[in-house]
C-alpha positions as CSV (number, residue, x, y, z in Angstrom):
1,M,-89.6,-25.2,-156.0
2,T,-86.1,-26.1,-157.1
3,R,-86.5,-29.7,-155.9
4,L,-89.8,-30.0,-157.7
5,R,-88.1,-28.7,-160.9
6,I,-85.3,-31.2,-160.5
7,A,-87.7,-34.1,-159.9
8,S,-89.7,-33.1,-162.9
9,T,-86.6,-32.9,-165.1
10,K,-85.5,-36.4,-164.0
11,L,-89.0,-37.8,-164.7
12,E,-89.0,-36.3,-168.1
13,R,-85.6,-37.8,-168.9
14,L,-86.8,-41.2,-167.6
15,L,-89.9,-41.1,-169.7
16,L,-87.8,-40.0,-172.7
17,M,-85.5,-43.0,-172.2
18,V,-88.4,-45.4,-171.9
19,A,-89.9,-44.0,-175.1
20,L,-86.6,-44.3,-177.0
21,V,-86.1,-47.9,-175.8
22,S,-89.7,-48.8,-176.8
23,I,-89.2,-47.2,-180.2
24,G,-85.9,-49.0,-180.7
25,F,-87.5,-52.3,-179.7
26,W,-90.4,-51.8,-182.1
27,V,-88.1,-50.7,-185.0
28,G,-85.8,-53.7,-184.3
29,S,-88.7,-56.1,-184.3
30,A,-90.2,-54.7,-187.5
31,A,-86.8,-54.9,-189.2
32,D,-86.3,-58.5,-188.1
33,R,-89.8,-59.4,-189.3
34,W,-89.2,-57.8,-192.7
35,S,-85.9,-59.5,-193.1
36,F,-87.3,-62.9,-192.3
37,Q,-90.2,-62.4,-194.7
38,L,-87.9,-61.4,-197.5
39,Q,-85.5,-64.3,-196.9
40,G,-88.5,-66.7,-196.7
41,A,-89.9,-65.4,-200.0
42,R,-86.6,-65.9,-201.8
43,R,-86.2,-69.4,-200.3
44,L,-89.7,-70.3,-201.4
45,D,-89.1,-69.1,-205.0
46,A,-85.9,-71.2,-205.0
47,A,-87.7,-74.2,-203.7
48,L,-90.4,-73.8,-206.4
49,D,-87.8,-73.5,-209.1
50,A,-86.0,-76.6,-207.9
51,A,-89.0,-78.8,-207.3
52,M,-89.2,-82.2,-209.0
53,S,-92.0,-83.1,-211.3
54,W,-95.1,-84.3,-209.4
55,V,-96.5,-87.7,-210.1
56,G,-99.5,-89.4,-208.4
57,S,-97.3,-92.0,-206.6
58,D,-95.2,-89.4,-204.9
59,P,-95.8,-88.7,-201.2
60,V,-98.2,-85.7,-200.8
61,A,-96.4,-82.6,-199.6
62,A,-93.0,-84.3,-199.9
63,A,-91.2,-81.2,-201.1
64,T,-92.7,-79.1,-198.3
65,R,-91.7,-81.6,-195.6
66,A,-88.2,-81.7,-197.0
67,E,-88.0,-77.9,-196.8
68,V,-89.4,-77.8,-193.3
69,R,-86.6,-80.2,-192.2
70,K,-84.1,-78.0,-193.9
71,S,-85.2,-74.4,-193.0
72,G,-88.5,-74.5,-191.3
73,L,-90.3,-72.9,-194.2
74,I,-93.8,-74.0,-195.1
75,G,-94.7,-71.4,-197.8
76,R,-96.8,-68.3,-198.2
77,I,-100.4,-67.4,-197.4
78,E,-102.3,-64.8,-199.3
79,I,-105.8,-63.4,-198.9
80,P,-106.0,-61.0,-201.9
81,R,-109.2,-59.1,-200.9
82,L,-107.8,-58.2,-197.5
83,G,-104.2,-57.6,-198.7
84,I,-102.8,-60.3,-196.4
85,R,-99.6,-61.8,-197.7
86,A,-97.1,-63.5,-195.3
87,I,-94.5,-66.2,-195.1
88,V,-95.5,-69.3,-193.1
89,A,-93.0,-71.1,-190.9
90,E,-93.2,-74.3,-188.9
91,G,-94.2,-74.0,-185.3
92,V,-95.9,-71.5,-183.0
93,A,-93.2,-70.4,-180.7
94,N,-93.0,-66.7,-179.8
95,R,-90.0,-66.2,-182.0
96,T,-91.7,-67.8,-185.0
97,L,-94.9,-65.8,-184.6
98,D,-93.0,-62.6,-184.2
99,R,-91.5,-63.2,-187.7
100,A,-94.1,-65.2,-189.6
101,V,-97.5,-66.9,-189.6
102,G,-97.0,-70.2,-187.8
103,H,-98.1,-73.7,-188.8
104,L,-99.3,-75.9,-186.0
105,P,-97.1,-79.0,-186.1
106,A,-99.8,-81.5,-185.3
107,T,-102.0,-80.4,-188.3
108,A,-101.8,-81.3,-192.0
109,L,-99.7,-79.6,-194.6
110,P,-101.2,-78.0,-197.6
111,G,-102.0,-80.7,-200.2
112,E,-102.6,-83.3,-197.5
113,N,-106.0,-84.7,-196.7
114,G,-106.7,-83.0,-193.3
115,N,-106.9,-79.7,-191.6
116,V,-104.1,-77.2,-192.1
117,G,-103.8,-75.1,-188.9
118,L,-102.1,-71.7,-189.1
119,A,-101.8,-69.1,-186.3
120,G,-100.8,-65.5,-186.5
121,H,-100.6,-62.4,-184.3
122,R,-103.7,-60.1,-184.5
123,D,-101.5,-57.0,-184.5
124,T,-99.1,-58.0,-187.3
125,F,-99.7,-60.5,-190.1
126,F,-103.4,-61.2,-189.2
127,R,-104.3,-57.6,-188.4
128,K,-106.6,-57.4,-191.4
129,L,-108.2,-60.7,-190.8
130,S,-111.0,-59.0,-188.8
131,G,-112.5,-58.1,-192.2
132,V,-112.7,-61.6,-193.6
133,R,-116.0,-63.0,-194.7
134,A,-117.5,-66.2,-196.1
135,G,-116.5,-66.7,-199.8
136,D,-113.1,-65.0,-199.5
137,R,-110.4,-66.8,-201.4
138,I,-107.1,-67.9,-199.7
139,R,-104.1,-69.0,-201.6
140,M,-101.3,-71.1,-200.1
141,T,-98.0,-71.5,-202.0
142,T,-95.6,-74.2,-200.8
143,P,-92.7,-76.0,-202.4
144,D,-95.3,-78.5,-203.7
145,G,-97.4,-75.9,-205.5
146,V,-100.3,-73.6,-205.0
147,F,-103.4,-74.6,-203.1
148,R,-106.6,-72.6,-203.0
149,Y,-109.3,-72.4,-200.4
150,R,-112.6,-70.6,-199.9
151,V,-113.7,-69.3,-196.5
152,E,-116.7,-71.1,-195.1
153,S,-117.1,-69.7,-191.6
154,V,-115.8,-67.3,-189.0
155,R,-116.2,-68.0,-185.3
156,I,-115.3,-66.4,-182.0
157,V,-114.6,-69.0,-179.4
158,K,-112.8,-69.7,-176.2
159,P,-109.1,-70.7,-176.3
160,D,-109.9,-74.4,-175.4
161,R,-111.8,-75.0,-178.7
162,T,-108.9,-77.1,-180.1
163,D,-111.5,-79.4,-181.7
164,L,-111.8,-76.9,-184.5
165,L,-108.4,-78.0,-185.7
166,H,-109.4,-81.7,-186.0
167,A,-109.6,-83.3,-189.4
168,D,-113.1,-84.3,-190.6
169,G,-112.2,-86.1,-193.8
170,A,-112.0,-83.0,-196.0
171,S,-109.0,-80.8,-197.0
172,R,-109.4,-77.7,-194.9
173,L,-107.5,-74.6,-193.8
174,T,-108.0,-73.1,-190.3
175,L,-106.7,-69.7,-189.3
176,V,-106.4,-68.7,-185.7
177,T,-105.6,-65.4,-184.0
178,C,-106.5,-63.7,-180.7
179,Y,-109.6,-61.8,-180.2
180,P,-110.7,-59.0,-179.7
181,F,-108.3,-57.5,-182.2
182,R,-107.8,-54.3,-180.3
183,W,-107.6,-55.9,-176.8
184,L,-104.6,-54.7,-174.7
185,G,-102.7,-57.6,-173.2
186,S,-103.6,-61.2,-173.4
187,A,-106.9,-61.5,-175.3
188,P,-109.5,-63.8,-173.8
189,K,-110.9,-65.4,-177.0
190,R,-109.9,-66.7,-180.4
191,F,-110.9,-65.6,-183.8
192,V,-111.2,-68.7,-186.0
193,V,-111.5,-68.8,-189.8
194,T,-112.4,-72.1,-191.5
195,A,-111.9,-72.6,-195.3
196,K,-112.3,-75.6,-197.6
197,Q,-109.9,-76.4,-200.4
198,V,-111.7,-75.6,-203.6
199,T,-112.2,-78.1,-206.5
200,W,-110.8,-77.8,-210.0
201,A,-114.0,-76.1,-211.2
202,D,-113.7,-73.5,-208.4
203,G,-110.0,-72.9,-208.7
204,A,-107.1,-75.1,-209.7
205,V,-104.8,-76.8,-207.3
206,D,-101.4,-76.2,-208.9
207,R,-98.7,-78.8,-208.6
208,I,-95.1,-78.2,-209.6
209,S,-94.0,-79.7,-212.9
210,L,-90.7,-79.3,-214.6
211,T,-92.3,-80.2,-217.9
212,S,-93.8,-76.7,-218.3
213,S,-91.6,-73.9,-219.6
214,P,-90.0,-71.5,-217.0
215,G,-91.9,-68.3,-216.5
216,S,-95.0,-69.6,-218.3
217,A,-97.8,-67.0,-218.3
218,S,-100.4,-69.7,-217.6
219,S,-99.0,-70.5,-214.1
220,P,-96.6,-68.9,-211.6
221,R,-92.9,-69.5,-211.9
222,G,-93.2,-72.3,-214.4
223,S,-95.7,-74.5,-212.5
224,R,-98.6,-76.3,-214.2
225,S,-102.1,-76.7,-212.8
226,R,-103.3,-80.3,-212.3
227,Q,-106.5,-81.5,-210.6
228,T,-106.1,-83.5,-207.4
229,S,-108.6,-85.4,-205.5
């Protein structure tokens, strides 16, 4: 009986240690994620404030590419109806996806003619993406301005459907996360959301301009809306 009690006590201590280590790891990861998001938001605000006036002859997404080379920051994604708001960083390495939504390097940047591919974990930044539906608005803020998209389709596919990230001549945004959302371990499928950049009539594509007054109420952080093709 004594041996059984000793063994039971040791097991309880072991389980307690495992639980404490797990909690510590979760808290540490959450703190690191929060810190990265905060720093990214501050850097994005600074990049918007420092952006040069946009003119038609300038390279598209030039300010974003410069910031990517400097810090890896792409910008911020927001889906207002779902309450999704997260910093987007370049790359899809584990470290990146633990701290932000990742931009697939082989895809376009917001503002470019092509398909912008973003990936996020289903249990962190894209947890609420399960509730997305056609017509939802998505806003991407980068050092080059604010770009708006409207969700067109939602698909559940096999992981090898990389063709959904290909460009088709239109300016699109594709969000990818693992599926099912509550699957334990490595999920077998992918949840893919496709959105199309909206036109001026549907929602302005805002480009940074230093000619507008700082803090203007008509646009965020002193930016001015301009129509782009």
